[in-house]
Every structure is written in C-alpha cells, then in structure tokens.
C-alpha positions as CSV (number, residue, x, y, z in Angstrom):
1,M,42.4,2.5,0.7
2,R,44.8,5.2,-0.1
3,P,47.7,7.1,1.5
4,D,47.1,10.6,2.8
5,N,49.4,13.5,1.7
6,D,51.7,12.5,4.6
7,G,51.9,8.9,3.4
8,A,49.6,7.4,6.1
9,V,47.0,5.0,4.8
10,N,43.3,5.4,5.3
11,Q,40.6,2.8,4.7
12,E,37.8,3.9,2.4
13,D,35.0,2.0,0.6
14,S,37.1,1.8,-2.6
15,Y,40.9,1.6,-2.9
16,L,41.1,2.3,-6.6
17,H,41.1,6.1,-6.7
18,N,41.8,8.3,-9.7
19,E,44.4,10.2,-7.6
20,I,46.5,7.1,-7.2
21,F,45.8,5.4,-10.5
22,P,44.9,8.1,-13.0
23,E,45.8,5.8,-15.9
24,L,43.1,3.4,-14.8
25,S,40.4,6.0,-14.7
26,S,39.3,5.2,-18.3
27,L,38.1,1.8,-17.1
28,T,34.7,1.5,-15.5
29,P,34.5,0.6,-11.8
30,A,32.7,-2.6,-12.8
31,M,35.6,-3.6,-15.0
32,L,38.2,-2.8,-12.3
33,S,36.2,-4.7,-9.8
34,W,35.9,-7.7,-12.1
35,V,39.6,-7.8,-12.7
36,D,40.4,-7.5,-9.0
37,K,38.0,-10.3,-8.0
38,N,38.8,-12.7,-10.8
39,S,42.5,-12.4,-11.4
40,Y,44.8,-15.3,-10.7
41,D,47.7,-12.9,-10.2
42,I,48.5,-10.8,-7.2
43,I,48.6,-7.1,-8.1
44,L,50.2,-4.7,-5.6
45,V,51.4,-1.2,-5.5
46,L,54.0,0.1,-3.0
47,N,54.8,3.6,-1.9
48,K,58.3,4.9,-1.8
49,D,58.8,3.5,1.7
50,G,57.9,0.0,0.6
51,R,54.5,0.0,2.2
52,F,51.5,-1.6,0.4
53,I,49.0,1.0,-0.8
54,F,47.1,-1.3,-3.1
55,L,46.6,-5.1,-3.0
56,S,44.3,-7.1,-5.2
57,E,41.7,-9.2,-3.5
58,S,43.4,-12.3,-5.0
59,I,46.0,-12.0,-2.3
60,E,43.5,-13.4,0.2
61,R,42.5,-16.2,-2.2
62,I,46.1,-17.2,-3.1
63,L,48.1,-16.5,0.1
64,G,45.5,-16.1,2.8
65,F,46.4,-12.5,3.6
66,S,43.6,-9.9,4.3
67,V,43.9,-6.8,2.1
68,E,42.7,-4.6,5.0
69,K,45.5,-6.0,7.3
70,M,48.2,-5.7,4.7
71,V,47.6,-2.1,3.5
72,G,50.2,0.1,5.2
73,E,52.5,-2.8,6.0
74,K,56.1,-2.9,4.7
75,W,56.5,-5.7,2.1
76,Y,59.9,-6.8,3.4
77,E,58.5,-7.4,6.9
78,K,56.2,-10.0,5.4
79,T,58.9,-12.2,3.9
80,S,61.9,-14.1,5.2
81,A,65.1,-12.1,5.5
82,A,66.7,-14.2,2.7
83,D,63.8,-13.6,0.4
84,A,63.7,-9.9,1.1
85,L,67.4,-9.6,0.3
86,F,67.0,-11.5,-2.9
87,I,64.0,-9.4,-4.0
88,K,65.8,-6.1,-3.1
89,K,68.7,-7.2,-5.3
90,I,66.4,-8.0,-8.2
91,L,64.6,-4.6,-7.8
92,I,67.9,-2.8,-7.8
93,M,68.9,-4.5,-11.0
94,L,65.6,-3.6,-12.6
95,I,65.3,0.0,-11.3
96,L,68.8,1.4,-11.5
97,P,69.2,1.0,-15.3
98,R,65.9,2.8,-15.8
99,F,66.8,5.6,-13.4
100,S,70.2,6.0,-15.2
101,Q,68.4,6.4,-18.5
102,L,66.2,9.1,-17.1
103,M,69.2,11.0,-15.8
104,S,71.0,10.9,-19.1
C-alpha cells in the first residue's frame, strides 16, 4: 500500500516499495517479508498529515488492528485524546531540535 502523488493511499499486492523506502531496496523481498511477519515490534510510517502509509503485520498480532483498515487513517484518531496530546508533545520535543540543526 502506498500513497499516490496526491497523498491518497492505494492498496497493492506489496506495500514495501522502492519509491517509499529506497534505503530498504538493498534487502531482498524475502528478508523484508520475514522481518515484517516475525517482528515483535510494531513498525509504522506516517506521511506528513499523520496518516499511516506503512504498518507492519505485527500490528494485527499485537493490537488486533488490520493493516488494510489502518492504512490511510490518522494515528491520532486511533488513540485517546490524552494519549494523542502526550505523543504530540514528545514528537515536538524530538523533532524541533533536529529541525533547528538543519536550519543552522
């Protein structure tokens, strides 16, 4: 599953594409599939609008959420308001210093 140029998400047979994850292209599809199916961590990628564009299959095993139903959804609509506020504060603390360094 991947976003189109306009940011909409389309379902496809595979959601690990070289266009989205060029740094992963050196790994074989079999290796990526193994990591995705056997990981005990939830791996996710968000677009700039906070929508899921990639979720590891482990999300269904760990939290019971279907990858297909979650792709395209906004992360903060899937958590409580208090948790979303807490996570946003943490993300701001992590991202702003890095952004400031890039602008210097």
